[in-house]
Every structure is written in C-alpha cells, then in structure tokens.
N, C-alpha and C positions, 0 to 999 in steps of 0.2 A: 949662856947667852944665845948660842945658835939654836939650842933646843927651844928657847923662849920665842925666838923669831919664827921658827918653823911652826910652832903651835899657834902663834898669832896669825901667821899667814893662812893656816888651815881654817881658823875661825873666821877670818875675813872672807875667804872663799865661800864658806858655809853661809855667812850672812848675805853675801852678794847673790848666791844662788837662790836663797829664800826670797830675797826682795824681788827678783825677776823670775820667779818660778812660773808664774802664769804666762809670761811672755816667751820664755825659753825652756819649755818642758824637756825637750830632748837633751839640752846641755846639762840640765840638772841631773839627768839620769846618767850622765857621763857619756852620752851619745855624741857623735861628731856633729858640728854645726852644718846647716844646709849650705850648699855652695851658692855662690852668687848667681849661677845660671838657674838653679832651682828657684831662687827668690824672684828672678826675672819672670820665669814661666808662671809662677804663682800670681805675680802682679798682673800679667797679661790675661790670665784666666778670670781674675776678678773684674778687669775692665770689660772683657768680652761678655761676661754674665750681666753686667750692668747695662751694656748696650742692648742686649737681647731683651731684657726686661723692659727697658725704656721704650724700645721699638714696639713691643707688644702692647704697652699701655697706650702709646700714641695711635697705633692701629685700631685699638679697641675704642678710642675716643672719636675716630673719624666716622662721620655718618655714612650709612650704606648708600651706594649709588642708586639713584632713582632713574629707572628707564622711562623714556618718553614714547607714547603711542599717539600718532596723529590719526584723526578720523575725518573723512571727507564724504559728505552726502548731500543730496538735493533737499532733503526734508529739513524744515526749520526746527523741529521739536525732537525730543528723544523718541527713537523708534524701538520696536520690540527687538530688532536685530542688535542694535547698539546696547540695549539694556541687558540682553541675554549674554552677549559676548563679554561684556564687563563682568557680569556675575560669574560666568564660567572661569574667566581669568582669575577672579578672586578665589575661587575654589582651588585653582592651581597655585595659589600663593602670591598673586600679584594684587596688593592692596593699594587702592588709590590714596595718594598722599603719604604712603609709607615707603614703598619700593617701586611704585609706578605712578606716572602722571599722564592724564589724558588731555589732548588738545583737540577740541571738536570745532569743525568748521562746516557751515551749512550754506547752500547756494540759494535757499528760498525758492526752489523749483525753477531757477533760472540757470540753464545749463551753460550759458555764456560766462557765468561767474566762476566756473570750475578752474580755469587756468590760473587766475589770480589767487584763488584760495589755495590751490596746490603749491604755488610758489611760496605763499606765506608759511605753509606747514614745513616746506623744505628749509626755509631760512631759520626756522626754530630748531633745526638739527635734531629732529626726532629720530628714534632708533628704528621704528617700523611704522609704515603707513597702512591704514585700513580703509576700504571703500566698498560700498555695495553698488553694483551696476557698472556697465561698460563706460559711460561718459566719464565718471570719476576716475576709473582705472586708467583710461587713456590720458586724462589730464595729469595724473600723478606720474605716469611713465614719461611724459614729455617734460616734466619738471625736474626729474632726477633719474640718473642711471646708476646710482650708488646706494641710496637708501632702500632697504627692502620694502616691497609693496605686496600686500595680501588683499585679494579681491574676493567678493562673494556675489552670487547671482549674476554672473556674466554668462550670457548665452553661449557664445563660441569664442573663447579667448584666442584661439589660433587664427580664425578668420579676422578677428579684430586687430591682430598684429601685436597682441600683448605678450604672447609666449611663442617659442619655436615649435613646441609640441606639448602634449599633455604629460607625457612621461619624462621629458627633458625640457623644462621650461626655458632654461638659459637666462642670462641677464639677471635682473633684480626683481622679477615679478613671478608670483605664483598665487594659487587660491582655489576657490571652489566654483565649478561651473554648474549652472542651474539647468543646462540643456533645454532651455525654453523652446527653441525652434523645433526640436525633436518632439516636444510634447504638444505642439500646436494641433496636430492631427488627432491625438488622443482626446484632447479637450473638446474638439468639434464633435467627435464621435459620442462622447458622454452627453453633450448637450442634445444631440439628436435622439439619444436613447431616453433622456429625461423628458424631452418634449418632441415626440415622434412626428407631429404635424408641421413642424417648422420647415420653411423652404428658403427664406431669405434672412441671413444673419448679419447684423451690423458688427463690424470689427473696430474696436476702439484702440488706436495706436498713435504713437508720436513720431512723425517723420524726421524729427531732429535728433532722435535717439537711434544710433546704429543697431543696437540690439533689438529694439522695437521694430525697426524697419525690416530686419532679417526675419523676425517671426511672422510679420505680415506676408512676406514673400513665401515663406515655407507653408503657410496655411492654404495657399491657392490649390495645390494638387489634392490634398485630402478633402477639401470642400467639394471639388468636382466629383470625386469618387463617392461622396456621400449624397450627391445630388443637391448641394446647397449653393445658393448664390450669395456672394459676399458684398456687403455695402461698406465702403471705406469711410470710417469716422476718423479723420485726421485732426488730432488735437495736440497743440504744442504749448498751450498755457491754460491754467485753471479757469480763466474767465471765458473760455470758449466751449466749456462742457454743455451748457444749456442749449446753445445753438446747434451743436453737433447732435444732441439727442432729438431735438425738434426735426432736424433734417432726416435723421434715421427713421423717425416716425412717419414723416411724409413720404419716405421711400418705401413704406409698408414693410419695414423690417419686423420680423416676428420673434427675434431673440437677439441676445447680445453676447459677444465674445470679447473679453477684456484682455488685451495683450500686456504682458509684464513690461513695466517701464518705471523709471523713477517718478515721473509725473503721476501715473496711475496709483502707485504705492502711497503717495502723499495725499491722495484725494479719494481714499477708499470710501469713506462715509458719504461724500457728495455723489460719487458715481452710483453707489447702492441706492441712494434716495431718488436719483433721476431714473434709474432702472425701474424702481417701484412706481414712480409717477407715471411713466409711459408704459407700464405693465409689460416689461420685457424680461422674460426668463434669461438669466445671465450666468455665465460660467467665468470664474476668475482664476488667476494663477496661484494664489496663496490663501491659506486659511484665514488670515487677518481680514480679508475682504468679507468673508462670511460672518465672522464675529462682529463686523461693523454693519451688518444688515444685508449682505449679499446672499444670493441663492445657493450657488454651488461653487466649490473650488476643487481643483485637482493639481497637485504639484508636489515637489520634494518635501519630505518631512523637515520642518523648520528646525527642530531641536538637533537633528543630525548635522545639518550644515553649520549651525552656530558652534557646536562642539568641535567639529573638525577644523574650522577656521581658527578657533581659539588655540587648538593644539599646534597649528602652524605658527602662530605668533609666539607661542611658548618655545618652540624649537629655534626660531630665529633669534629670540632674546638670549638663548643659551649658546648661540654661535653657529647654528646651521645656516647655510646660504640658501636663498630662495631657489637658485638654480638646481639645488640638490633635493628639492621638495616637489614631487610630482603634483600636477593639478588634479584635484579630486572631483568626482562626479557623484550625484546622489545614487543611493542604492535602495532607499525607502521612499514610497510615495503615499500620499493621503488623499482620500476622497471625503470631502466634508459637505454636508447638506443642511440647509437651514429651513426647517418646516414652517417656521413662523413667516419667513419671507415668501415661501410658496403660497401660504394662505392669503397673504396680502394681495397677491396678484391672481388669486383664484386658480392656482395650479395644483394638481395632484401628481406627486412623484410616483412613477410606476414601482410596484413592489420589488421587482428584480433589480432596479437601480438602488433603491433604498437599502436592500439587503447587502449590497456591496460597500456601503459607506463605512468608513473608519470612525467617523464621528457624525452624530446627528444632533442638531440644535433644535430644541422644541420650544 
C-alpha cells in the first residue's frame, strides 16, 4: 500500500511538472525556486523597461521645437540681404516651417515706425532678432535687453551705443559692422579718379539716420584733401528725391556721392534714374545700386557679410550668448562699374580705374 502511494505521488509530481514545465523550467530540473526578492527585482526590471520604451515613443512623437527669428527693416519688400541670409540659414539646416519660423516686419521707409514694430517682435517671444542698419538696431535694443540681437550694416556700433566694444560687445547685441564712415574718403577718392574734372560733389544723406549723419560728417576732411566742395542733399523721405536732385543741379554739382542709409537702400532704382536724368556720375555704397542702374559702387563684399551674420545666428540658436560673439568687420571689398550707365551720361571711365574693378557690367 505504501509502495503504491509512493508511486502515485511520484507520478503526480511528474504530471504536475509537465503541466507547468514552460512556467517553471528551473523547478522541473530540480533547481531551487527563485526567491521572493528575485521575483520582485524581475518585476521592477520589467516595469522600468516598459517606462523607458514608453518614454522613447512619447518623445519620438513630440514635434521638434521650431526656433523663431524676427526681422526688422525699413524696406517693405524682400531684400537681397534678407533672401541671402534665409538661404544660408537653410544650408545650415534651418528650414522655414520645419525647424525655424521667420517673422518679418517692415517700416515702409518710415523710421518712426521702428519702435512699435520692435515691441511687436519682442511680444512674439522670438529667439533671435535680425536687423540691417543702425535705426533698427537701436529700436530693438530699446525694446529688449534679453532677446539676442544681430545687426548688419551698422557703421559704428560702439559710437551708436549698441555694444561696449567690438571684441567684447556685452549685453544682448552683436553683429557685422560695415565701417561705412571709414570708407567715405575712399569712395570720394575713387569718384575723383573716375571723373578727374569734378570739383563739386552732391552728397545724398538722411539727417534722421544716425549712421548716415556720421558718414556725412566723416566725408568732410577727405573732401578737402581731394580739393572737392560738398553740396548737402538732405533727404528724409522718398518723395523729396526729385527736389533734392533739382537743387543739386542748380548748385552746379558735377557728381553724386550716395551715403549708405536705409532710405537710400530702399530707393536704389529711383536714385539711379535721377542721377542719369541730371547726368551726374555717382558712386554708391553697395553693388545693388549698380545692378539697379547706378554707375560705380565700392563697399564690403555682400556675400561675406551675409554668411558671417548667418553664422552668428546659428551660434546663438545653439546656445552662445551675443556678449561672447565679437562684432565682425569686412575683410573683402568690391569695386563694381556699370559701363552701360557710363554710356548713358556720356562718360568714359579711365582705363586705370576700369582695370581695378572686381566686376564690370556691360
């Protein structure tokens, strides 16, 4: 009887082990069962794994953060500077609508609109602010001391009060200086070489633009050294160009020097047309003026400054503070001559000047 019970017990154990073989493989091999602690740790490991996987899935499902870039300028339409900087940023990986969004604001050539537009961009909580020219940069700095600001084509950012120094900007502002005031003398010199007989030069500038006013001031000494008399053409709005040119003609001006300003930049074609109408050989601050019908331009290489400004924006979006990004200055300059414009006013450019041109438009 005992033998029968022992045999029956062994058979029962064998059947039980077989039934739960897949769930308790160690017990079936005669190995000791896992302790309660081991089971607890196994359970916690499973929970941790599930949480990690779930978190990864949620993170993968969240949309990438879109950086906001604000743009403030005087011109009401897309400018070459704006288009080029957007293109270069795209090459750096910032795709509009995908991981970056642009907010453009234009003052329609009315500098008194800058403060309100600057406040509007600040309220949008953009990540970085971009602006060409001194008036826009000053308006943005007055509007915020925290949002990073990058400027381009500011004549003297230290004198304007935008930065502490070029090497150590301090605060939330940095950018690319066009050193226009320094170039004023060089432009007058080139104009004199291109048109040796000139004696009285009309200077087109905007008294309401601090940068423009500084360039007008800096042009006085080199003009005297070159034996040139300067006629002041003070223009603060686009509707005053015609009268200013008429006055310059009556003052017997024999050439035109266009000082860099937001107003002049937004009226390039109009200025070139009036210069042709009054047969005034003219020199301009940027190549854009020449491609729009102007005669001669001398200034910083445009591609260089766009590229370097875009690089600053890239650094800021990646965490670098404007105070740690030195203000940069141009290292490359271009002389561009439009022979078609010269022909229209009956001017022959001297061969020695033509030979120095980086670009010649025929």
